N, C-alpha and C positions, 0 to 999 in steps of 0.2 A: 482190818478195822484195828489193830492196835496202833498200825503206824498214823493213823488219821486222828485217831483220840490224842496221841503225842503232839502232833501238830497244834491241834486246838487248845491242848494245855497251855503251849509253849505260847500261841498268839494270846491267849488269856493273862499269860505271866508277864507278857511285853508291855500289854495294858495296863496292868496293875504296878507295873515297876517306876519309880521315878524318871523324871526326863534324863538325869545324869546315865542312867543306865542303859539307855537307847542306843548310843554309838558303838557300844560293846555286844549288841544282841546278835543272835545267829542269824543268816542270811536265810532266807524261808522260799520253798519254792512253791507258785502257785498254779494249778491246774498242769495239765497234761504236758509233755514236751516231745521233742522229737529228735532223734540223733543227729548231729549235725547242724542244727538249728542254735541261731545266737539267743543267748538269754537277754532279757530287757526288764528295765524296772517298771513296775506297774502304776509308780506314782511318784510324786514330788514332794519332797521336804523331808524331815528329820526323824522321822517316825520309825517304826519297824520296817526294814528293808523288805521287799518281796519281789520276787522276778518271776516274770512269766517266759514262755516261748515266743520268739518275736514273730515267728509265723512263716508259711512257706514263701517262694518269690513271686508265685500268682494264686489267684484266687483267695487273698487273703481277708480279713474282716475286720471291721471296726475295733482297734484298741491294740491292733498287731501291726509290728514292723519297728526298726529303728531308725528314730526321727533324725538323729544324725551319725557320721560316722566320722571318726577323725584318725586320719593316719598320716602320723609325724615322722619322718626319717630320724633314724638314730645310727651311730657310729664312731668311730674313733675320729679323733682330732677335734678341732674346731668346727661347730656348724657356718652354714649351712652342708649340709651333707649329701655326697654326688655319689651316685651308684655304688653305697655300698649295703641296699637290700640283698635277698638271698633270692630274688625272683630273675628272669631270665634278664641278662645285660644288667643285673644291679638294679632291678626295680624293684620297688616295695610292695605292690601290689599285682596278684596274678590269679586270672582264673584257668581252669585246665579240666580238660576231658576226662583225665585219668592220673592215677597217682604217678609221681616221678619217675618210678622203680619197675610201671607197667611194662612189661616183654615185647608190646607191640608198639610203643611209644605213647605219645598222647601230641593235642594241641594245647597252645596257650595263649591267653590275650594278657597282657603285662601293661603296668602302667606307673610312671612316676613323674614325680615335679621335677626331678633333676637326676638326669643318668645319661651316658653315651653323649653328653656335652651340652643337654637342655631337658627341656619336656619331651617324654616320650610316651609314646603309643604304640605297643608292638604285638602282632599276631604273627605266630608260624606252628611248624610242625616239628615235633623231638622224634629221634629215633626211626623206625620202619612207617611212623602215621604217614597217611598221604598229603601231598600239597593240596591245602583247599584255599578256594578265594577267600578274601575279605570282603562282606558287605555289611553296608548302610542304609538302614529302610528309614525313610523319613515322610511323613504323611503317607503313609502307605505305598511309597516308590524306592526300589531298593537299587542302590548305586554299588557296584563291584567294584572291589580291587584286587587283582588288576583289572581291568576293564575288559569282562567280556561279552557286552551287551548293554547298548545305549552309552558307551562310553568311549573315548580312544585309547589307542594302545600303540605306543611308540617303538620305534626300531630297538634291537639288543644293544646296538651301538651307535652314539652320534657324537659330533664334533661340537667344539663350544662356538659358539654364534653362527651354526648353520641354521639352514633355512628348511624350517619343516613343512613337508610337502603330502598332500593327501596320496595315501599309496591302496586304496581300493574305491570302489563306487558308492559305499552306503558311509562314508563318514565316521569310521571307526577305527581306521590305522594308519599311522603317518609312517614316512620316512624322512631320512635326511639328503635334502636337495644342495647340500654345497654350501660354502662361506656366502656371507649376507653382505650384500656392493655399501660400503661404509662412505660417508664423506670425511675426506683427510686430505693431509698433503699440506704443503706450502701455499699453493693457488686456492685451496678449495674444492679443487673438483672432485669428482664422483669417480672412487679408483675402486678397483675389483682387488678384495681383502687387503686393503692398505699396501698394496704391492704394485698397483703399475694402474695406466690409465683406462678406462674401456673403450672398446671398438665401437663402431656402429653398431645401434640395437635399436627393436622396434616394439613400440608401447601399443598393445593392445590391438596390432595391424594397423592403426589408423595412424600412428606419427612415427617417423623414424629420426636419428639424430645421426648425421654424418659429421664425424669427428675431424675430419680431416680439412672440413671449411668451415666446423662450428656452426652448420646450421642446422634449424630444427624445421623438417619438414612435416607439415600436418596434410594427411591424404584426405581424411574425413572426420566430420564432427556429429555427433549424433547421425551416423547414418548417411550423411550427405557429404559428397566431395568437396574438398577444399584446395584450390591451387592459390599459392603465395608467389608473387613473383617480386618480393621484396620485403622487408622488414614492417612489421605492424606493431602501433604503438597507438594504446589509449590511454588518456590523461584523465582523472578526475576519479568521485567514488559513484556517480550514476551509473545505472543501467544504460546498457546499449543494447538495442531494439531493431533489427534491421527485418521486414517483411517484406516478399515477395509475391506475387500471383502468377508470374510466368517468368522465363528465363529472363533474366536482366544483366546488362550489363552499364555501369556507371564509371565514367573518368572524372575522378575526382581534381580539383585544383592544387597547384602546390602550397597554398596559404589560403584563410580566410574562412567565412562562415556560411555554412550551405543553407540555401532559401528553401523554403518549404510552400507547399501550393496555398495552402489556407494561411499561410503565417502572414507577419506583419512587417516583414525585413524590408529594409530600404535597398534598391540595387544602384550600384554605381560603377560608374566606369565600364559598361558593360554594351555590348552590340547583339543584336538581334538578326540573325540573317545577313550580315553584311551592314543593316543601319545602326546608325549611333544615336544614342540617345544622350542628350545635354542635361547635367545636372540641373535640376529647378524643382522649383514646387507648385508649376502648373498643373491642370488637370485638362487631359484629352479624354474626350468621349465620343463614341463612334457607335451608332444606335445598332441595335440587332440585325443582322442580314444587310448590312450596307457596308459599303466600299467607298474607301478615300484615297485616292490615286494622285499622285504628284511627279509629274514628269519632269519637273525641272525645280529649282531653288525658286521658294517663294516665302516672302515674309508678310505676315497679316497684321497690322499695328490698329488699335482704336481706342474707344471708350468701353469700359466696362459696362456689359449690358446691352452691347449693341447687337442687331440683328441683321444679316444679309441674306435677303430672299434672291437665289439667282433666277429663280422661275425654271420654266421646263427644257432652258437650255438656249444656245447662244454664245455669243464671246462679249466680255465685259470688257467696255472702253474704261480710261483711265479715270473717268468720272462717276464710273458705276455705282460704287458705295454711297455717293453724294446724293445723285440721283435718285437712287432708291429710296431714300430718305425725305430730301426735298419734295414737298408737291403730295406728302402723304394727306389723306382726307379721311377726318372721322368722323360720322354724325351718329346722335341718338336723340329718339325720341322717346316722352312719358308714355307709360303702359297705363296707370291707373292714376285716378284723382290724388291728388296730395294736399291733405288737410293743413290749414292754417291755425290750429285751434289753439295758440300759445302767442299771446300779442309780444312776449318779452323775448322771441326766438325767430331766427330765418330758418326756412324751410326749402329745400333743394330740389329742383325740378328735374330736369334733364341736365346728362353730367357725361363727359368722354374721359377714358384714360389714354393720354397721349404718350408721358414720359416725361422726363426732366431735363431733356434737352432741348437744344435748337430753340428760333423763334417762330410764334403762332399766330395766324389771325383766328379769332373768334367770332362768330355771328351765330344769334339765335332770339327766339322769343317765345313768351309764356302769356297764357290767358289768364285772366283773373277774374274773381266771383264773390259775392256774398251773399248767400240765401236769407237774410233778415233784413237788410237796408242797403245804405251808403256805407262804402268804406275807403280806408286810405291804403294804398299799396306802395313800401318800397322795394323796388329791384336792384338787383347788383349781380353782374357778369364778374368772376374770381376765379382764383385758384384756391380758394382757401386761407390766403394770406394776402395776397395782391388784389385789389378791386382794378377791373379792366374797363368796365364802364357800369353805370347804374342809371336810373328812371324814380319818377315819382307818378304815381297813377291815382285816381280818384273815380270811384263808380258812384253814380248819385243814389241808387234804389237798389231795393232786393232784386236778385238776378238780373242786375244791369251788367254787361260784361266788358271788360277794360283788356286793352293788353300792352306787355312790356317787352320793346323791342330793343337788342342790346348787342353789341358788336366792337373790338379793339384788337391789340396786339398785345402778345406778353412775351418775354424771353426767360428762357428755363425755369417752367412753371415748377412749383414745389408740389403740387397736387393734381389731383383731376380739375379739368377747366368745367366748370358749373355755373347754373343760373339760381340762385337762390332769392326768395322773397319772404318780406315779414307784413302783417297787416295789423290796423289797429282793431280789427274785429275778430274774436275768436270763432265767428260763424263761415270765415274765408274761406276758400279753398282754389288750388288750380285744376281747372278742368282738363283730361287730357284730350275727349272726343268730343267737344260741342259742337263741333262743325261736320263729324260723321265721317272724317278722313284717318282720326287718328295723330294726328300730327299738330295740333294745337299747341304741342310744349316741344320746341324742338332746337337742338344744338349741333353745329357743324363747325370742327376746327379743321386749318389748313395750315401745314407748314411750309414757311417760306425760306429760311435759314436754318 
């Protein structure tokens, strides 16, 4: 009770004293304290300094704890100071589970920014204390050093540049499998430990290298057997894809570009089963399920658009083509009445499609009529350009029928041969069946040359 009253008195005296006296005031302890805990100032500023217990390592409360911890190495000579601390191996920070004079030894965890040639974190056992693993627990996962579970343990002795190989089936133990092959030498060949050329070897069981002949033999790719009878070279950055649906054998040419079934490549200098195709731009068309057979050399020439109709059989003579064209006869009759309802136009009656070659003789006739009275008619036989024959016909009264009969020759017609009629009455027309025979407007052409 007397101590507490003394502290209160000191505190009141501190507040009553002038500002200049605060720097010389006595450091006060606030609250309870625990042996071994660090003291910590309980406020910031230049007033009466009061320290409190900084609290335990765990289960601390608000206001407890040291906010910053500055460990700066000190020593002799010029800084930075390396390995001059009193901790293990010259460290300046050390945590241990017993005092250094403990008869059964102790375990320590030391740390320094500069010891043993650099930054150092060290864990170990001193005296008769048992050797224990060092564990780092990160996000609930423990990582133990040396690894005893979930890590990898290496051999006691290993060679520099040696190859590490697994030495168990659970991925935790390694062994030294010998020197690593290096690329070296004046010719850049693969050598064994830089000391000599490799002998023949196998890659994954699918490829082997024969160093005697310098040949790389690939026996399998992706599990498929491969046999190379010679060098294989690919040029370009594009992907090469070969697709087969059954055992396939392809013989490639010495040079050139391969053609595809659906491609647009042009074939040149090719033979098909012994037949030679002469380069050109012609088109050969053979209808489906039809056969074209030529037992001897044959040359066909003629005008574009010509048609040769051989018929059901027989032997063609030297004039077979000419005979089949000369004498061709074509006939056409009107099948409806044709109205002449515009006095400024010619209206076409019967016409034939005969083509544009040869000399043709044309002959035909049309009937004319007017429903309302008399009318005059102009008739012409022509190919749309050249008039072959013409007539002028007059009917005197309504439903009085007349006729235009026309004929003549024309060479190389430029259009269909036809009979066209013009009337001075829009009520006129060309009847097709006034007689009842359906041939009132008929045209026949005959090729004579």
